[in-house]
MDTraj code that builds the backbone (N, CA, C; nanometers):
import mdtraj as md
import numpy as np

residues = "MET LEU ASP THR LEU ALA VAL ILE ASN ARG VAL ILE ALA GLU HIS ARG LEU ILE ARG GLY ASP LEU LYS THR THR GLY ALA SER MET ALA ASP ILE GLU ALA LEU PHE ALA LEU HIS LYS ALA THR ALA GLY TRP SER GLN SER SER ILE ARG GLU ILE GLU ASP LYS LYS ALA GLU LEU LEU ASP GLY VAL ASP TRP LEU TRP GLN GLY LEU LYS ARG HIS PHE GLY PHE GLU GLU ARG ALA LEU PRO GLY VAL ILE GLU GLU ALA VAL MET LYS THR ILE ILE GLN ASP HIS LYS LYS ILE ALA VAL LEU ILE ASP GLN ILE LYS THR PHE LEU ALA GLU GLY LEU PRO GLU GLY GLY GLY GLN LYS GLU MET LEU LYS ARG LYS ALA THR ILE GLN GLU ASN ILE ARG HIS ILE THR GLU VAL VAL GLU GLU HIS SER GLN TYR GLU GLU ILE ILE LEU ASN LYS MET LYS LYS ALA LEU GLU ALA SER THR VAL GLN LEU".split()
xyz = np.array([
    [8.6646, 10.5240, 12.3564],
    [8.6146, 10.4944, 12.2204],
    [8.6935, 10.5804, 12.1469],
    [8.7498, 10.7047, 12.1722],
    [8.8418, 10.7750, 12.0984],
    [8.9586, 10.7171, 12.1043],
    [9.0323, 10.6565, 12.1681],
    [9.1519, 10.5883, 12.1781],
    [9.1463, 10.4650, 12.0669],
    [9.0361, 10.3834, 12.0810],
    [9.0364, 10.3427, 11.9353],
    [9.0182, 10.3795, 11.8415],
    [8.9530, 10.4786, 11.8202],
    [8.9621, 10.5560, 11.7026],
    [9.0836, 10.6223, 11.6645],
    [9.1513, 10.6711, 11.7715],
    [9.2987, 10.7076, 11.7455],
    [9.3824, 10.5843, 11.7081],
    [9.3795, 10.5114, 11.7526],
    [9.4435, 10.3700, 11.7011],
    [9.4201, 10.3473, 11.5660],
    [9.3031, 10.3382, 11.5230],
    [9.2740, 10.3044, 11.3709],
    [9.3168, 10.4019, 11.2621],
    [9.3038, 10.5288, 11.3198],
    [9.3345, 10.6301, 11.2463],
    [9.5080, 10.6242, 11.2153],
    [9.5911, 10.5923, 11.3316],
    [9.7222, 10.5893, 11.3020],
    [9.7727, 10.4568, 11.2188],
    [9.6894, 10.3622, 11.2259],
    [9.7095, 10.2189, 11.1684],
    [9.7187, 10.2745, 11.0164],
    [9.5800, 10.3262, 10.9631],
    [9.5787, 10.3648, 10.8531],
    [9.6546, 10.4466, 10.7865],
    [9.6842, 10.5756, 10.8809],
    [9.7848, 10.6636, 10.8232],
    [9.9148, 10.5847, 10.7903],
    [9.9667, 10.5105, 10.8899],
    [10.0990, 10.4300, 10.8692],
    [10.1279, 10.3724, 10.7206],
    [9.9873, 10.2719, 10.6924],
    [9.9832, 10.2162, 10.5599],
    [9.9829, 10.3012, 10.4694],
    [9.9637, 10.4236, 10.4415],
    [9.9669, 10.5196, 10.3366],
    [10.1380, 10.5323, 10.3526],
    [10.1939, 10.5529, 10.4388],
    [10.3616, 10.5593, 10.4447],
    [10.4112, 10.4502, 10.3954],
    [10.3691, 10.3201, 10.4234],
    [10.4518, 10.2114, 10.3852],
    [10.4199, 10.2018, 10.2443],
    [10.3165, 10.2198, 10.1745],
    [10.2805, 10.2221, 10.0355],
    [10.3956, 10.3265, 9.9568],
    [10.4225, 10.4448, 10.0325],
    [10.5170, 10.4977, 9.9574],
    [10.6888, 10.4440, 10.0001],
    [10.7022, 10.3606, 10.0833],
    [10.8189, 10.3038, 10.0828],
    [10.8000, 10.1704, 9.9737],
    [10.6922, 10.1101, 9.9672],
    [10.6928, 10.0270, 9.8618],
    [10.7122, 10.0923, 9.7275],
    [10.6750, 10.2220, 9.6787],
    [10.6951, 10.2653, 9.5576],
    [10.8432, 10.2939, 9.5526],
    [10.9191, 10.3464, 9.6737],
    [11.0644, 10.3584, 9.6415],
    [11.1429, 10.2500, 9.6223],
    [11.1039, 10.1383, 9.6900],
    [11.1900, 10.0029, 9.6813],
    [11.1572, 9.9438, 9.5112],
    [11.0223, 9.9916, 9.4756],
    [11.0038, 9.9434, 9.3451],
    [11.0617, 10.0517, 9.2394],
    [11.1141, 10.1670, 9.2628],
    [11.1993, 10.2780, 9.1683],
    [11.3323, 10.2042, 9.1666],
    [11.3879, 10.1442, 9.3011],
    [11.5085, 10.1110, 9.3031],
    [11.5425, 9.9816, 9.1942],
    [11.3934, 9.8951, 9.1915],
    [11.4312, 9.7871, 9.1109],
    [11.4189, 9.8095, 8.9656],
    [11.3479, 9.9528, 8.9118],
    [11.3464, 9.9874, 8.8049],
    [11.4913, 10.0543, 8.7571],
    [11.5910, 10.1013, 8.8443],
    [11.7063, 10.1079, 8.8369],
    [11.8039, 10.0183, 8.7839],
    [11.7559, 9.9035, 8.8543],
    [11.8372, 9.7805, 8.8229],
    [11.8154, 9.7357, 8.6819],
    [11.6706, 9.7482, 8.6528],
    [11.6206, 9.7012, 8.5460],
    [11.6646, 9.7971, 8.4090],
    [11.6935, 9.9061, 8.4256],
    [11.7629, 10.0209, 8.3306],
    [11.8820, 9.9557, 8.3032],
    [11.9626, 9.9270, 8.4029],
    [12.1120, 9.8917, 8.3716],
    [12.1205, 9.7714, 8.3255],
    [12.0488, 9.6630, 8.3653],
    [12.0248, 9.5407, 8.2774],
    [12.0316, 9.5742, 8.1537],
    [11.9206, 9.6354, 8.0961],
    [11.8950, 9.6588, 7.9729],
    [12.0059, 9.7159, 7.9174],
    [12.0755, 9.8070, 7.9578],
    [12.1977, 9.8923, 7.8667],
    [12.3043, 9.7710, 7.8822],
    [12.3319, 9.7160, 7.9930],
    [12.4216, 9.6420, 7.9445],
    [12.4071, 9.5004, 7.8484],
    [12.2670, 9.4710, 7.8235],
    [12.2398, 9.3753, 7.7674],
    [12.2533, 9.4150, 7.6052],
    [12.2103, 9.5515, 7.5919],
    [12.2170, 9.6171, 7.4676],
    [12.3573, 9.6213, 7.3988],
    [12.4620, 9.6120, 7.4903],
    [12.5591, 9.6566, 7.4787],
    [12.6717, 9.5328, 7.4438],
    [12.6243, 9.4324, 7.5271],
    [12.6621, 9.2846, 7.5511],
    [12.8017, 9.2745, 7.5857],
    [12.8397, 9.3873, 7.6434],
    [13.0096, 9.4067, 7.6963],
    [12.9761, 9.3922, 7.8354],
    [12.9868, 9.2917, 7.8990],
    [12.9909, 9.2747, 8.0351],
    [13.1224, 9.2862, 8.1065],
    [13.2004, 9.4340, 8.1467],
    [13.2824, 9.4550, 8.2184],
    [13.3085, 9.4502, 8.3306],
    [13.4231, 9.4541, 8.4139],
    [13.4193, 9.4665, 8.5517],
    [13.3439, 9.5869, 8.6109],
    [13.3310, 9.6941, 8.5308],
    [13.2829, 9.8325, 8.5540],
    [13.1250, 9.7897, 8.5448],
    [13.0878, 9.6948, 8.4765],
    [12.9400, 9.6776, 8.4755],
    [12.8706, 9.5878, 8.5913],
    [12.9705, 9.4741, 8.6289],
    [12.9110, 9.4107, 8.7490],
    [12.9376, 9.5174, 8.8791],
    [13.0225, 9.5980, 8.8856],
    [13.0439, 9.6789, 8.9726],
    [12.9110, 9.7888, 8.9884],
    [12.8768, 9.8266, 8.8673],
    [12.7463, 9.9338, 8.8789],
    [12.6317, 9.8641, 8.9380],
    [12.6232, 9.7087, 8.8620],
    [12.5328, 9.6441, 8.9383],
    [12.5103, 9.5899, 9.0613],
    [12.6254, 9.5714, 9.1139],
    [12.6232, 9.5610, 9.2292],
    [12.6023, 9.6875, 9.3342],
    [12.6107, 9.7849, 9.2978],
    [12.5965, 9.9185, 9.3455],
    [12.4424, 9.9352, 9.3589],
    [12.3958, 9.9128, 9.2277],
    [12.2140, 9.9361, 9.2399],
    [12.1855, 9.8352, 9.3145],
    [12.2378, 9.7005, 9.3313],
    [12.1770, 9.5973, 9.3978],
    [12.1879, 9.6337, 9.5761],
    [12.3071, 9.7003, 9.5769],
    [12.3307, 9.7350, 9.7473],
    [12.2164, 9.8585, 9.7491],
    [12.1896, 9.9383, 9.6748],
    [12.0821, 10.0436, 9.6813],
    [11.9347, 9.9828, 9.7232],
    [11.9139, 9.8646, 9.6393],
    [11.8097, 9.8038, 9.6269],
    [11.7849, 9.7358, 9.7759],
    [11.9137, 9.6916, 9.8442],
    [11.9134, 9.6188, 9.9727],
    [11.8671, 9.7405, 10.0898],
    [11.9409, 9.8411, 10.0495],
    [11.9084, 9.9488, 10.1636],
    [11.7922, 10.0041, 10.1378],
    [11.7011, 10.0003, 10.0367],
    [11.5864, 10.0328, 10.0258],
    [11.4678, 9.9189, 10.0794],
    [11.5098, 9.8018, 10.0830],
    [11.4600, 9.6912, 10.1504],
    [11.4558, 9.7030, 10.2590],
    [11.5891, 9.7253, 10.3125],
    [11.6176, 9.7255, 10.4607],
    [11.5004, 9.8662, 10.5405],
    [11.5100, 9.9560, 10.4531],
    [11.4283, 10.0937, 10.5096],
    [11.2670, 10.0522, 10.4948],
    [11.2544, 9.9888, 10.4177],
    [11.0935, 9.9244, 10.4164],
    [11.0619, 9.8326, 10.5387],
    [11.1981, 9.7484, 10.5628],
    [11.1657, 9.6466, 10.6507],
    [11.1356, 9.7140, 10.8003],
    [11.2183, 9.8033, 10.8201],
    [11.2553, 9.8933, 10.9624],
    [11.1252, 9.9549, 10.9790],
    [11.0605, 10.0421, 10.8748],
    [10.9195, 10.0954, 10.8901],
    [10.8153, 9.9973, 10.9354],
    [10.8250, 9.8847, 10.8616],
    [10.7051, 9.7938, 10.8789],
    [10.7261, 9.7054, 11.0251],
    [10.8307, 9.6909, 11.0463],
    [10.9004, 9.6405, 11.1996],
    [10.8127, 9.7475, 11.2921],
    [10.8409, 9.8582, 11.2746],
    [10.7788, 9.9783, 11.3757],
    [10.6231, 9.9372, 11.3457],
    [10.5510, 9.9600, 11.2364],
    [10.4361, 9.9344, 11.2388],
    [10.3564, 9.8183, 11.2923],
    [10.4166, 9.6847, 11.2281],
    [10.3707, 9.5789, 11.3164],
    [10.3863, 9.5858, 11.4429],
    [10.4916, 9.6316, 11.5203],
    [10.4808, 9.6185, 11.6441],
    [10.3901, 9.7211, 11.6862],
    [10.3725, 9.8012, 11.6494],
    [10.2581, 9.9216, 11.7232],
    [10.1030, 9.8242, 11.6964],
    [10.0917, 9.7850, 11.5898],
    [9.9670, 9.7127, 11.5656],
    [9.9513, 9.5840, 11.6659],
    [10.0473, 9.4969, 11.6820],
    [10.0411, 9.3999, 11.7556],
    [10.0605, 9.4315, 11.9099],
    [10.0740, 9.5821, 11.9453],
    [10.0427, 9.5881, 12.0946],
    [9.9128, 9.6698, 12.1000],
    [9.8828, 9.7555, 12.0088],
    [9.7566, 9.8239, 12.0166],
    [9.6372, 9.7493, 11.9408],
    [9.6112, 9.6710, 11.8432],
    [9.4931, 9.6507, 11.7930],
    [9.4197, 9.5112, 11.9016],
    [9.4949, 9.4237, 11.9749],
    [9.4341, 9.3325, 12.0363],
    [9.3244, 9.3544, 12.1107],
    [9.3241, 9.4752, 12.1769],
    [9.2224, 9.5531, 12.2602],
    [9.1221, 9.5905, 12.1571],
    [9.1308, 9.6090, 12.0304],
    [9.0501, 9.6516, 11.9211],
    [9.0104, 9.5562, 11.8658],
    [9.0531, 9.4646, 11.8090],
    [8.9821, 9.3587, 11.7022],
    [8.9944, 9.2355, 11.7789],
    [8.9393, 9.1338, 11.7351],
    [8.8693, 9.0387, 11.7865],
    [9.0381, 8.9412, 11.7769],
    [9.0411, 8.8390, 11.8445],
    [9.1346, 8.7608, 11.8848],
    [9.1541, 8.7059, 11.7435],
    [9.0520, 8.6341, 11.6457],
    [9.0924, 8.5253, 11.5725],
    [9.1495, 8.6223, 11.4456],
    [9.0967, 8.7634, 11.4212],
    [9.1428, 8.8408, 11.3371],
    [9.3003, 8.8611, 11.3476],
    [9.3074, 8.8986, 11.5208],
    [9.4563, 8.9391, 11.5390],
    [9.5547, 8.8343, 11.5078],
    [9.5433, 8.7098, 11.5206],
    [9.6188, 8.6143, 11.4813],
    [9.6224, 8.6052, 11.3221],
    [9.5503, 8.6408, 11.2350],
    [9.5624, 8.6214, 11.1075],
    [9.6401, 8.7489, 11.0739],
    [9.6499, 8.8670, 11.1432],
    [9.7284, 8.9681, 11.1087],
    [9.8413, 8.9623, 11.1557],
    [9.8952, 8.8864, 11.2738],
    [10.0076, 8.8201, 11.3274],
    [10.1003, 8.7328, 11.2130],
    [10.0380, 8.6404, 11.1404],
    [10.0648, 8.5628, 11.0712],
    [10.1212, 8.6236, 10.9680],
    [10.0087, 8.7036, 10.9059],
    [10.0866, 8.7889, 10.7919],
    [10.2184, 8.8359, 10.8040],
    [10.2286, 8.9402, 10.9378],
    [10.3475, 8.9745, 10.9811],
    [10.4730, 8.8766, 10.9707],
    [10.4290, 8.7704, 10.9901],
    [10.5474, 8.6561, 11.0173],
    [10.5714, 8.6308, 10.8720],
    [10.4781, 8.6193, 10.7944],
    [10.5175, 8.5691, 10.6575],
    [10.5931, 8.7076, 10.5704],
    [10.5734, 8.7957, 10.6187],
    [10.6488, 8.9023, 10.5492],
    [10.7900, 8.9372, 10.5858],
    [10.7982, 8.8961, 10.7233],
    [10.9326, 8.8778, 10.7863],
    [10.9992, 8.8212, 10.7057],
    [10.9374, 8.6924, 10.6803],
    [11.0108, 8.5691, 10.5976],
    [11.0649, 8.6012, 10.4505],
    [10.9626, 8.6685, 10.4005],
    [11.0013, 8.7076, 10.2656],
    [11.1007, 8.8094, 10.2417],
    [11.0830, 8.9041, 10.3202],
    [11.2032, 9.0110, 10.3457],
    [11.3284, 8.9767, 10.4124],
    [11.3395, 8.8758, 10.4697],
    [11.4833, 8.8327, 10.5177],
    [11.5618, 8.7397, 10.4191],
    [11.4447, 8.6869, 10.3215],
    [11.4901, 8.5899, 10.2062],
    [11.5629, 8.6938, 10.0954],
    [11.4939, 8.7854, 10.0543],
    [11.5318, 8.8931, 9.9523],
    [11.6569, 8.9757, 10.0091],
    [11.6624, 8.9935, 10.1207],
    [11.7916, 9.0589, 10.1831],
    [11.9097, 8.9770, 10.1711],
    [11.8794, 8.8755, 10.2118],
    [11.9805, 8.7384, 10.2252],
    [12.0505, 8.7521, 10.1035],
    [11.9566, 8.7440, 9.9399],
    [11.9897, 8.6949, 9.8360],
    [12.0538, 8.8158, 9.7786],
    [12.0133, 8.9661, 9.8074],
    [12.0533, 9.0942, 9.7681],
    [12.2167, 9.0611, 9.8197],
    [12.2254, 9.0496, 9.9366],
    [12.3441, 9.0470, 10.0027],
    [12.4676, 8.9475, 9.9431],
    [12.4160, 8.8631, 9.8819],
    [12.5152, 8.7447, 9.8148],
    [12.6044, 8.8397, 9.7283],
    [12.7145, 8.7931, 9.6986],
    [12.7805, 8.8294, 9.5985],
    [12.7372, 8.7465, 9.4664],
    [12.8032, 8.7813, 9.3453],
    [12.7741, 8.7249, 9.2378],
    [12.8905, 8.6098, 9.2227],
    [12.8603, 8.5066, 9.1756],
    [12.9419, 8.3888, 9.1589],
    [13.0627, 8.4201, 9.0877],
    [13.1599, 8.3776, 9.0971],
    [13.2999, 8.3911, 9.0191],
    [13.2650, 8.3575, 8.8648],
    [13.3081, 8.4309, 8.7515],
    [13.2652, 8.3879, 8.6493],
    [13.1719, 8.3874, 8.5927],
    [13.0656, 8.4651, 8.6622],
    [12.9405, 8.4487, 8.5998],
    [12.9019, 8.5591, 8.5005],
    [12.8492, 8.5112, 8.4108],
    [12.8453, 8.6125, 8.2842],
    [12.7258, 8.6750, 8.2547],
    [12.6549, 8.7177, 8.1697],
    [12.5363, 8.7922, 8.1122],
    [12.4161, 8.7012, 8.1889],
    [12.3998, 8.5589, 8.1308],
    [12.3307, 8.4509, 8.1669],
    [12.2975, 8.4585, 8.3210],
    [12.3885, 8.4677, 8.4099],
    [12.3929, 8.4435, 8.5327],
    [12.3365, 8.5577, 8.5793],
    [12.3835, 8.6888, 8.5387],
    [12.3099, 8.7898, 8.5670],
    [12.1756, 8.8402, 8.5560],
    [12.1338, 8.7696, 8.4567],
    [11.9845, 8.7911, 8.4105],
    [11.9091, 8.6798, 8.5116],
    [11.9684, 8.5752, 8.5034],
    [11.9007, 8.4834, 8.6095],
    [11.8617, 8.5578, 8.7368],
    [11.9960, 8.6151, 8.8082],
    [11.9453, 8.6765, 8.9312],
    [11.8818, 8.7990, 8.9255],
    [11.8763, 8.8339, 8.8141],
    [11.7914, 8.9983, 8.7997],
    [11.6230, 8.9490, 8.8132],
    [11.5849, 8.8475, 8.7229],
    [11.4684, 8.7909, 8.7260],
    [11.4219, 8.7323, 8.8748],
    [11.5103, 8.6418, 8.9453],
    [11.4725, 8.6498, 9.0584],
    [11.4680, 8.7798, 9.1475],
    [11.5226, 8.8652, 9.1646],
    [11.5350, 8.9656, 9.2600],
    [11.3783, 9.0430, 9.1952],
    [11.3608, 9.0758, 9.0921],
    [11.2456, 9.1149, 9.0261],
    [11.1144, 9.0151, 9.0988],
    [11.1141, 8.9031, 9.0767],
    [11.0269, 8.8357, 9.1459],
    [10.9836, 8.8318, 9.2632],
    [11.1074, 8.8480, 9.3469],
    [11.0885, 8.8526, 9.4905],
    [11.0437, 8.9741, 9.5162],
    [11.0519, 9.0507, 9.4881],
    [11.0382, 9.2152, 9.4887],
    [10.8819, 9.2182, 9.4835],
    [10.8280, 9.1908, 9.3698],
    [10.7097, 9.1982, 9.3142],
    [10.6150, 9.1060, 9.4158],
    [10.6624, 8.9930, 9.4630],
    [10.6029, 8.9068, 9.5608],
    [10.5621, 8.9904, 9.6991],
    [10.6968, 9.0515, 9.7495],
    [10.6724, 9.1044, 9.8700],
    [10.5555, 9.2518, 9.8598],
    [10.5999, 9.3221, 9.7442],
    [10.5016, 9.3914, 9.7255],
    [10.3432, 9.3576, 9.7509],
    [10.3258, 9.2401, 9.6523],
    [10.1944, 9.2080, 9.6709],
    [10.1253, 9.1871, 9.7772],
    [10.2229, 9.1112, 9.8944],
    [10.1867, 9.0200, 10.0039],
    [10.1524, 9.1771, 10.0788],
    [10.2580, 9.2498, 10.1227],
    [10.2420, 9.3637, 10.2012],
    [10.1015, 9.4444, 10.1296],
    [10.0569, 9.4654, 10.0159],
    [9.9605, 9.5383, 9.9893],
    [9.8018, 9.4633, 10.0153],
    [9.8148, 9.2948, 9.9850],
    [9.7030, 9.2349, 10.0222],
    [9.6977, 9.2503, 10.1606],
    [9.7897, 9.2387, 10.2537],
    [9.8025, 9.2678, 10.4164],
    [9.7144, 9.3894, 10.4391],
    [9.7590, 9.5004, 10.3937],
    [9.7206, 9.6428, 10.4059],
    [9.5820, 9.6531, 10.3815],
    [9.5372, 9.5910, 10.2662],
    [9.4101, 9.6035, 10.2102],
    [9.2927, 9.5251, 10.3345],
    [9.3378, 9.4187, 10.3632],
    [9.2696, 9.3389, 10.4505],
    [9.2379, 9.4116, 10.5896],
    [9.3795, 9.4624, 10.6570],
    [9.3595, 9.5475, 10.7455],
    [9.2662, 9.6539, 10.7501],
    [9.2796, 9.7320, 10.6370],
    [9.2049, 9.8435, 10.6019],
    [9.0375, 9.8306, 10.6060],
    [9.0125, 9.7186, 10.5521],
    [8.8521, 9.6957, 10.5322],
    [8.8042, 9.6723, 10.6672],
    [8.8638, 9.6247, 10.7384],
    [8.8300, 9.5809, 10.9207],
    [8.8367, 9.6955, 10.9687],
    [8.9629, 9.7854, 10.9486],
    [8.9479, 9.9131, 11.0439],
    [8.8805, 10.0126, 10.9787],
    [8.8074, 10.0362, 10.8470],
    [8.7406, 10.1403, 10.8207],
    [8.6052, 10.0946, 10.8379],
    [8.5676, 9.9724, 10.8516],
    [8.4137, 9.9440, 10.8908],
    [8.4283, 9.9679, 11.0432],
    [8.5222, 9.9582, 11.1318],
    [8.5335, 9.9624, 11.2859],
    [8.4952, 10.1320, 11.2879],
    [8.5639, 10.1859, 11.2310],
    [8.5900, 10.3397, 11.2329],
    [8.4230, 10.3895, 11.1761],
    [8.4080, 10.3505, 11.0723],
    [8.2759, 10.4193, 11.0573],
    [8.1576, 10.3748, 11.1366],
    [8.1567, 10.2726, 11.2213],
    [8.0783, 10.2200, 11.3460],
    [8.1150, 10.3174, 11.4477],
    [8.2482, 10.3350, 11.4802],
    [8.2751, 10.4120, 11.5626],
    [8.2353, 10.5829, 11.5545],
    [8.2558, 10.6308, 11.4627],
    [8.2342, 10.7362, 11.4231],
    [8.0606, 10.7739, 11.4241],
    [7.9771, 10.6932, 11.4134],
    [7.8227, 10.6766, 11.3838],
    [7.7957, 10.6818, 11.5186],
    [7.8360, 10.6124, 11.6002],
    [7.8071, 10.6000, 11.7498],
    [7.8574, 10.7122, 11.8202],
    [7.9168, 10.7936, 11.7780],
    [7.9886, 10.8849, 11.8481],
    [7.8786, 11.0261, 11.8184],
    [7.8245, 11.0188, 11.6900],
    [7.7482, 11.1064, 11.6566],
    [7.6120, 11.0848, 11.6935],
    [7.5919, 10.9896, 11.7043],
    [7.4481, 10.9803, 11.7774],
    [7.4509, 11.0303, 11.9117],
    [7.5466, 10.9921, 12.0018],
    [7.5682, 11.0364, 12.1182],
    [7.5327, 11.2053, 12.1412],
])
top = md.Topology()
chain = top.add_chain()
for i, resn in enumerate(residues, 1):
    res = top.add_residue(resn, chain, resSeq=i)
    for name in ("N", "CA", "C"):
        top.add_atom(name, md.element.get_by_symbol(name[0]), res)
traj = md.Trajectory(xyz[None], top)
């Protein structure tokens, strides 16, 4: 019983760390937004403007990659430790969510790794910015929903385990 409780506590603790990584990725997105706003205000898209945006995009890609590395470790732990703790049907749902998140992150990493098309001006840059924002927002929502779903189940299990331990 204590092993089960330890697994549940670890998963919940890791969710908090992942939320921190999501906030860091969101902060990188804010940097890109500020840069776009600055260049939009000046309306002068020079080579240095594009280079700055590419640098910020690379930082965001690093942030997404960092988030993904943490999620992979966390998902691996859950997929090894939770099958003995959670019913098979619930575990299948959790694994499906993990796969969906992996696809979404792979898609944004591919998009971020692409360079800007030749001759792309302000309109193309703004379109790419909107796509990046939407994808990051969607990933954040999916990860948050997944985390909340798991925590509802795990917190109920934790309360039941703690109550049964106290009664003994």
